[in-house]
C-alpha positions, 0 to 999 in steps of 0.5 A, spaced: 506 892 390 511 887 387 513 881 390 521 880 391 524 874 393 531 872 396 534 866 397 538 863 403 542 857 405 542 853 411 546 846 412 543 841 417 544 834 419 539 829 417 536 828 424 535 836 424 531 836 417 524 835 419 525 840 425 528 846 421 522 845 415 517 845 420 520 852 423 520 855 416 513 853 414 511 857 421 514 863 419 509 864 413 514 868 408 517 862 405 515 860 398 519 854 396 524 850 400 529 845 396 533 840 400 540 838 396 545 833 398 552 834 399 553 833 392 548 838 390 543 833 388 536 836 389 533 831 394 526 834 395 523 841 392 517 843 396 513 849 394 509 852 400 503 856 397 498 857 403 493 852 400 498 846 400 501 847 407 495 844 410 494 838 406 501 836 406 503 836 413 502 829 415 505 826 408 511 831 408 513 829 415 513 822 413 517 824 407 522 828 411 523 822 416 525 817 411 530 822 408 533 824 414 534 816 415 538 816 408 542 822 409 548 825 413 548 832 411 543 836 407 543 844 405 536 847 405 535 852 400 529 857 402 526 862 397 523 868 402 518 872 399 519 880 401 514 885 400 516 890 394 515 898 394 508 900 395 505 903 389 505 910 388 
């Protein structure tokens, strides 16, 4: 079975960043989150592998809180993992 990934974008305000990222982490099928500013400059890139999620919760929340204080609007790019076709 091969893995395929898809991308989606969500625009949020600075005070919504932490809440949206928490929702995405709990979904379980998110591989990577990239947060960019209004000028499309990457502010933060978060790889979300299973082993990393538990370790990063507190530092991630602190970093996102600091980021929220600095920006008004951001775009969150989400890479999702989709199961491919089953092997014959």
